[in-house]
DSSP file (Angstrom, degrees, kcal/mol; ACC not computed):
  #  RESIDUE AA STRUCTURE BP1 BP2  ACC     N-H-->O    O-->H-N    N-H-->O    O-->H-N    TCO  KAPPA ALPHA  PHI   PSI    X-CA   Y-CA   Z-CA
    1    1 A X              0   0    0      0, 0.0     2,-0.4     0, 0.0    76,-0.0   0.000 360.0 360.0 360.0 140.3  145.2   41.2  106.2
    2    2 A X        -     0   0    0      2,-0.0     2,-0.4    75,-0.0     0, 0.0  -0.860 360.0-165.8-103.6 131.0  146.8   38.8  108.5
    3    3 A X        -     0   0    0     -2,-0.4     2,-0.5    74,-0.0     8,-0.1  -0.976   6.9-173.4-122.3 125.5  150.1   39.9  110.3
    4    4 A X        -     0   0    0     -2,-0.4    40,-0.1    38,-0.1     6,-0.1  -0.944  20.4-135.0-122.8 112.8  152.4   37.7  112.0
    5    5 A X        -     0   0    0     -2,-0.5    40,-0.3     4,-0.1     2,-0.2  -0.259  24.3-119.4 -61.7 150.0  155.3   39.2  113.9
    6    6 A X    >   -     0   0    0     38,-0.2     3,-2.1    39,-0.1    38,-0.3  -0.497  63.0 -26.7 -90.5 162.3  158.8   37.6  113.6
    7    7 A X  T 3  S-     0   0    0      1,-0.2    39,-2.2    39,-0.2    40,-0.2  -0.009 127.3 -10.6  43.2-124.4  161.0   36.1  116.2
    8    8 A X  T 3  S+     0   0    0     38,-0.2    79,-2.5    37,-0.2     2,-0.3   0.035 103.4 116.3 -95.1  25.9  160.3   37.5  119.8
    9    9 A X  E <   -A   86   0A   0     -3,-2.1    35,-2.2    77,-0.2     2,-0.3  -0.684  45.8-160.4 -96.9 154.0  158.2   40.3  118.8
   10   10 A X  E     -AB  85  43A   0     75,-3.4    75,-2.1    -2,-0.3     2,-0.4  -0.948  15.8-134.6-130.2 155.4  154.6   40.8  119.6
   11   11 A X  E     -AB  84  42A   0     31,-2.6    30,-4.0    -2,-0.3    31,-1.5  -0.913  31.2-171.1-104.3 130.9  151.6   42.9  118.2
   12   12 A X  E     -AB  83  40A   0     71,-3.0    71,-2.4    -2,-0.4     2,-0.5  -0.968  20.0-149.6-132.9 135.5  149.6   44.7  120.9
   13   13 A X  E     - B   0  39A   0     26,-3.3    26,-2.7    -2,-0.4    69,-0.1  -0.911  30.7-121.9 -99.7 125.6  146.4   46.7  121.0
   14   14 A X  E     - B   0  38A   0     -2,-0.5     2,-0.6    67,-0.4    24,-0.3  -0.429  14.4-133.0 -67.0 141.0  146.3   49.5  123.6
   15   15 A X        -     0   0    0     22,-2.3    22,-0.4    -2,-0.1    -1,-0.1  -0.856  32.1-114.0 -97.8 119.7  143.6   49.3  126.2
   16   16 A X        -     0   0    0     -2,-0.6     3,-0.1     1,-0.1    18,-0.1  -0.272  29.3-121.4 -60.9 138.9  142.0   52.9  126.4
   17   17 A X        -     0   0    0     16,-0.2    -1,-0.1     1,-0.1     2,-0.0  -0.313  39.8 -81.7 -75.5 156.5  142.6   54.6  129.8
   18   18 A X        -     0   0    0      1,-0.1    -1,-0.1     2,-0.1     9,-0.1  -0.342  27.6-145.0 -59.9 142.8  139.6   55.8  131.9
   19   19 A X  S    S+     0   0    0     -3,-0.1     8,-3.2     7,-0.1     2,-0.3   0.665  80.7  47.1 -82.9 -16.4  138.0   59.0  131.0
   20   20 A X  B    S-F   26   0B   0      6,-0.2     6,-0.2     1,-0.0     2,-0.1  -0.852  77.9-125.2-123.1 162.2  137.1   60.0  134.6
   21   21 A X    >   -     0   0    0      4,-1.7     3,-1.1    -2,-0.3    -2,-0.1  -0.338  42.5 -94.1 -87.3-176.5  139.1   60.0  137.8
   22   22 A X  T 3  S+     0   0    0      1,-0.3    -1,-0.1     2,-0.1    -2,-0.0   0.859 127.2  55.9 -61.1 -35.2  137.9   58.2  141.0
   23   23 A X  T 3  S-     0   0    0      2,-0.1    -1,-0.3     1,-0.1    -3,-0.0   0.611 122.9-104.2 -76.7  -8.3  136.3   61.5  142.1
   24   24 A X  S <  S+     0   0    0     -3,-1.1     2,-0.5     1,-0.3    -2,-0.1   0.635  70.2 146.0  97.7  15.0  134.2   61.7  138.9
   25   25 A X        -     0   0    0      1,-0.0    -4,-1.7     0, 0.0    -1,-0.3  -0.754  47.9-128.1 -90.3 130.5  136.2   64.5  137.2
   26   26 A X  B     -F   20   0B   0     -2,-0.5     2,-0.5    -6,-0.2    -6,-0.2  -0.552  18.4-138.8 -79.5 135.1  136.4   64.1  133.4
   27   27 A X        -     0   0    0     -8,-3.2     2,-0.1    -2,-0.3     5,-0.1  -0.827  15.0-132.9 -92.0 128.8  140.0   64.1  131.8
   28   28 A X    >>  -     0   0    0     -2,-0.5     3,-1.3     1,-0.1     4,-0.7  -0.437  23.0-111.3 -76.7 156.8  140.4   66.0  128.7
   29   29 A X  G >4 S+     0   0    0      1,-0.3     3,-1.0     2,-0.2    -1,-0.1   0.876 114.6  59.4 -56.8 -41.0  142.3   64.2  125.8
   30   30 A X  G 34 S+     0   0    0      1,-0.3    -1,-0.3     3,-0.0    -3,-0.0   0.702 107.7  45.5 -70.2 -14.5  145.2   66.7  126.0
   31   31 A X  G <4 S+     0   0    0     -3,-1.3    -1,-0.3     2,-0.1    -2,-0.2   0.536  90.6 102.2-100.3  -8.4  145.8   65.8  129.5
   32   32 A X    <<  -     0   0    0     -3,-1.0     2,-0.3    -4,-0.7   -13,-0.0  -0.403  62.2-140.8 -74.5 144.9  145.6   62.0  129.1
   33   33 A X        -     0   0    0     -2,-0.1     2,-0.3     1,-0.1   -16,-0.2  -0.776  34.9 -89.5-101.8 162.1  148.8   59.9  129.0
   34   34 A X        -     0   0    0     -2,-0.3    -1,-0.1     1,-0.1   -18,-0.0  -0.437  49.1-110.6 -72.7 129.6  149.1   57.1  126.8
   35   35 A X        -     0   0    0     -2,-0.3    -1,-0.1     1,-0.1   -19,-0.1  -0.229  18.0-154.3 -61.9 147.2  147.9   53.8  128.4
   36   36 A X        +     0   0    0    -22,-0.1    31,-2.5    -3,-0.1     2,-0.3   0.183  67.3  84.6-108.2  19.1  150.5   51.2  129.3
   37   37 A X  E     + C   0  66A   0    -22,-0.4   -22,-2.3    29,-0.2     2,-0.3  -0.890  51.1 155.9-120.1 157.6  148.3   48.3  129.2
   38   38 A X  E     -BC  14  65A   0     27,-2.0    27,-3.4    -2,-0.3     2,-0.4  -0.970  38.5-110.9-163.8 171.8  147.3   46.3  126.2
   39   39 A X  E     -BC  13  64A   0    -26,-2.7   -26,-3.3    -2,-0.3     2,-0.4  -0.949  36.0-117.8-120.1 141.3  146.1   42.9  124.8
   40   40 A X  E     +B   12   0A   0     23,-1.9    22,-2.9    -2,-0.4   -28,-0.3  -0.645  31.9 179.0 -73.8 120.3  148.5   40.8  122.7
   41   41 A X  E     +     0   0A   0    -30,-4.0     2,-0.3    -2,-0.4   -29,-0.2   0.697  67.6   0.2-103.0 -22.0  146.9   40.5  119.2
   42   42 A X  E     -B   11   0A   0    -31,-1.5   -31,-2.6    18,-0.1    -1,-0.4  -0.979  64.5-161.0-156.0 150.8  149.6   38.4  117.6
   43   43 A X  E     -B   10   0A   0     -2,-0.3   -33,-0.2   -33,-0.2   -36,-0.1  -0.974  19.4-121.5-133.5 148.8  153.0   36.8  118.7
   44   44 A X        -     0   0    0    -35,-2.2    13,-0.3    -2,-0.4   -38,-0.2  -0.162  34.0-103.6 -78.1-174.9  156.0   35.5  116.9
   45   45 A X  S    S-     0   0    0    -40,-0.3    12,-0.2     1,-0.3   -37,-0.2   0.638  70.4 -95.7 -91.1 -13.9  157.3   32.0  117.2
   46   46 A X        -     0   0    0    -39,-2.2    -1,-0.3    10,-0.2   -39,-0.2  -0.314  37.3 -78.7 120.3 158.2  160.2   33.1  119.5
   47   47 A X  E     -G   55   0C   0      8,-0.6     8,-3.7   -40,-0.2     2,-0.4  -0.294  43.3-112.8 -88.8 174.5  163.9   34.0  119.1
   48   48 A X  E     -G   54   0C   0      6,-0.2     6,-0.2    -2,-0.1     2,-0.1  -0.867  23.2-140.3-109.7 144.3  166.7   31.6  118.8
   49   49 A X    >   -     0   0    0      4,-2.8     3,-1.5    -2,-0.4     6,-0.0  -0.296  41.0 -84.0 -96.6-169.4  169.5   30.9  121.4
   50   50 A X  T 3  S+     0   0    0      1,-0.3    -1,-0.1     2,-0.1    -2,-0.0   0.849 130.2  55.3 -60.4 -36.4  173.3   30.3  120.8
   51   51 A X  T 3  S-     0   0    0      2,-0.1    -1,-0.3     1,-0.1     3,-0.1   0.686 118.6-111.9 -79.7 -16.3  172.6   26.6  120.2
   52   52 A X  S <  S+     0   0    0     -3,-1.5     2,-0.3     1,-0.4    -2,-0.1   0.442  72.2 138.9 101.1   1.4  170.0   27.5  117.4
   53   53 A X        -     0   0    0      1,-0.1    -4,-2.8    -5,-0.1    -1,-0.4  -0.632  57.8-116.2 -80.7 141.2  167.1   26.2  119.4
   54   54 A X  E     -G   48   0C   0     -2,-0.3     2,-0.7    -6,-0.2    -6,-0.2  -0.514  22.6-148.9 -76.7 133.5  163.9   28.3  119.3
   55   55 A X  E     -G   47   0C   0     -8,-3.7    -8,-0.6    -2,-0.2     2,-0.1  -0.918  20.3-130.6-110.1 117.1  162.9   29.8  122.7
   56   56 A X        -     0   0    0     -2,-0.7   -10,-0.2   -10,-0.2   -11,-0.1  -0.310  22.8-103.3 -65.0 142.2  159.2   30.1  123.0
   57   57 A X        -     0   0    0    -13,-0.3    -1,-0.1   -12,-0.2   -48,-0.0  -0.197  11.4-142.6 -55.5 153.4  157.5   33.2  124.2
   58   58 A X  S    S+     0   0    0      2,-0.0     2,-0.3    29,-0.0    -1,-0.1   0.466  85.9  60.8 -97.9  -0.8  156.1   33.6  127.6
   59   59 A X        -     0   0    0      4,-0.0     2,-0.3    33,-0.0    -2,-0.1  -0.892  66.7-169.6-114.4 148.0  153.1   35.6  126.3
   60   60 A X    >   -     0   0    0     -2,-0.3     3,-2.3     1,-0.1   -20,-0.3  -0.885  40.3 -66.5-135.4 166.8  150.4   34.4  123.9
   61   61 A X  T 3  S+     0   0    0     -2,-0.3   -20,-0.2     1,-0.2     3,-0.1  -0.133 120.0  29.1 -55.4 142.2  147.6   35.9  121.9
   62   62 A X  T 3  S+     0   0    0    -22,-2.9    -1,-0.2     1,-0.3     2,-0.1   0.291  85.1 135.0  95.4 -14.7  144.8   37.2  124.1
   63   63 A X    <   -     0   0    0     -3,-2.3   -23,-1.9   -24,-0.1     2,-0.6  -0.405  52.8-135.3 -72.5 141.5  147.1   38.0  127.2
   64   64 A X  E     -C   39   0A   0     30,-0.5    30,-3.3   -25,-0.2     2,-0.3  -0.854  36.1-175.4 -98.7 123.8  146.5   41.4  128.9
   65   65 A X  E     -CD  38  93A   0    -27,-3.4   -27,-2.0    -2,-0.6     2,-0.4  -0.812  31.6-137.1-125.0 163.6  149.9   43.0  129.5
   66   66 A X  E     +CD  37  92A   0     26,-2.7    25,-2.4    -2,-0.3    26,-1.5  -0.964  31.6 175.1-112.9 132.2  151.6   45.9  131.1
   67   67 A X  E     - D   0  90A   0    -31,-2.5    23,-0.2    -2,-0.4    22,-0.0  -0.881  37.4 -79.9-133.2 163.4  154.6   47.5  129.0
   68   68 A X    >   -     0   0    0     21,-1.3     3,-0.9    -2,-0.3    -1,-0.1  -0.172  41.0-114.1 -53.0 149.1  156.9   50.6  129.3
   69   69 A X  T 3  S+     0   0    0      1,-0.3    -1,-0.1   -33,-0.0   -35,-0.1   0.870 115.7  34.2 -61.7 -39.2  155.5   54.1  128.4
   70   70 A X  T 3  S+     0   0    0    -34,-0.0    -1,-0.3     3,-0.0    -2,-0.1   0.317  91.8 129.5 -99.6   8.8  157.9   54.4  125.5
   71   71 A X    <   -     0   0    0     -3,-0.9    -4,-0.1    18,-0.1    14,-0.0  -0.253  54.4  -1.1 -68.3 143.7  158.1   50.8  124.4
   72   72 A X  S    S-     0   0    0     11,-0.1     2,-0.4     1,-0.0    13,-0.2   0.099  79.2 -73.7  78.2 172.7  157.5   49.6  120.8
   73   73 A X  E     -E   84   0A   0     11,-2.6    11,-2.9     2,-0.0     2,-0.3  -0.972  38.0-126.4-121.2 132.4  156.7   51.1  117.4
   74   74 A X  E     +E   83   0A   0     -2,-0.4     2,-0.3     9,-0.2     9,-0.2  -0.637  38.3 171.4 -81.0 132.7  153.3   52.4  116.5
   75   75 A X  E     -E   82   0A   0      7,-3.3     7,-3.2    -2,-0.3     2,-0.6  -0.906  30.4-130.2-137.5 160.4  152.0   50.7  113.2
   76   76 A X  E     -E   81   0A   0     -2,-0.3     2,-0.5     5,-0.2     5,-0.2  -0.959  23.7-178.1-118.7 117.5  148.6   50.7  111.4
   77   77 A X  E >  S-E   80   0A   0      3,-2.3     3,-1.0    -2,-0.6    -2,-0.0  -0.969  76.0 -16.4-119.2 116.5  147.3   47.3  110.5
   78   78 A X  T 3  S-     0   0    0     -2,-0.5    -1,-0.2     1,-0.3     3,-0.1   0.843 128.7 -52.8  55.4  43.3  144.0   47.3  108.6
   79   79 A X  T 3  S+     0   0    0      1,-0.2     2,-0.4    -3,-0.1    -1,-0.3   0.619 115.0 118.2  76.1  13.5  143.3   51.0  109.7
   80   80 A X  E <   - E   0  77A   0     -3,-1.0    -3,-2.3   -67,-0.0     2,-0.7  -0.921  65.3-127.7-110.4 132.3  143.8   50.0  113.4
   81   81 A X  E     + E   0  76A   0     -2,-0.4   -67,-0.4    -5,-0.2     2,-0.3  -0.726  42.2 161.8 -82.7 124.5  146.6   51.6  115.5
   82   82 A X  E     - E   0  75A   0     -7,-3.2    -7,-3.3    -2,-0.7     2,-0.4  -0.810  33.6-125.8-132.6 170.8  148.7   49.0  117.1
   83   83 A X  E     -AE  12  74A   0    -71,-2.4   -71,-3.0    -2,-0.3     2,-0.5  -0.965  11.5-159.8-120.8 133.5  152.1   48.6  118.7
   84   84 A X  E     +AE  11  73A   0    -11,-2.9   -11,-2.6    -2,-0.4     2,-0.3  -0.986  27.4 159.3-112.9 129.1  154.8   46.1  117.7
   85   85 A X  E     -A   10   0A   0    -75,-2.1   -75,-3.4    -2,-0.5     2,-0.2  -0.955  42.3-101.5-145.6 155.7  157.4   45.5  120.4
   86   86 A X  E >   -A    9   0A   0     -2,-0.3     3,-2.1   -77,-0.3     4,-0.5  -0.492  37.3-114.1 -78.6 155.3  159.9   42.9  121.5
   87   87 A X  G >  S+     0   0    0    -79,-2.5     3,-1.1     1,-0.3    -1,-0.1   0.783 113.7  66.6 -56.9 -30.8  158.9   40.5  124.3
   88   88 A X  G 3  S+     0   0    0      1,-0.2    -1,-0.3   -80,-0.2   -79,-0.1   0.631  91.9  63.0 -73.4 -11.5  161.6   42.0  126.6
   89   89 A X  G <  S+     0   0    0     -3,-2.1   -21,-1.3   -22,-0.0     2,-0.4   0.639  82.0  96.3 -86.3 -12.5  159.7   45.4  126.6
   90   90 A X  E <   -D   67   0A   0     -3,-1.1   -23,-0.2    -4,-0.5     3,-0.1  -0.670  57.9-165.2 -76.5 129.5  156.7   43.7  128.3
   91   91 A X  E     -     0   0A   0    -25,-2.4     2,-0.3    -2,-0.4   -24,-0.2   0.747  60.2 -42.9 -87.4 -32.7  156.9   44.3  132.0
   92   92 A X  E     -D   66   0A   0    -26,-1.5   -26,-2.7     2,-0.0     2,-0.4  -0.977  51.8 -92.3 176.7 171.9  154.2   41.5  132.9
   93   93 A X  E     -D   65   0A   0     -2,-0.3     2,-0.4   -28,-0.2   -28,-0.3  -0.886  36.6-135.7-103.6 131.2  151.1   39.8  132.3
   94   94 A X              0   0    0    -30,-3.3   -30,-0.5    -2,-0.4    -2,-0.0  -0.747 360.0 360.0 -89.5 135.1  147.9   41.0  134.2
   95   95 A X              0   0    0     -2,-0.4    -1,-0.1   -32,-0.1   -30,-0.1   0.416 360.0 360.0 -83.9 360.0  145.6   38.4  135.7
């Protein structure tokens, strides 16, 4: 199934957090926090401004991003857990 977000929304796949600390301690699943990094899977064409012109998104497919802890809505597309969020929920693009 092909999914295309509308307007200024993006579809994001979370990047799984490390299983160990820097000291080598293994973190159990119950103690892990949800990762706040992800990869943009799909992006909308952009929102419209007051003049009716389309404003292009600053992120594109394949960008590695950082987003807020409680951002977006979790969805399941083709059996994969993804997040759909507005571009304004994205804190930045990681290089």
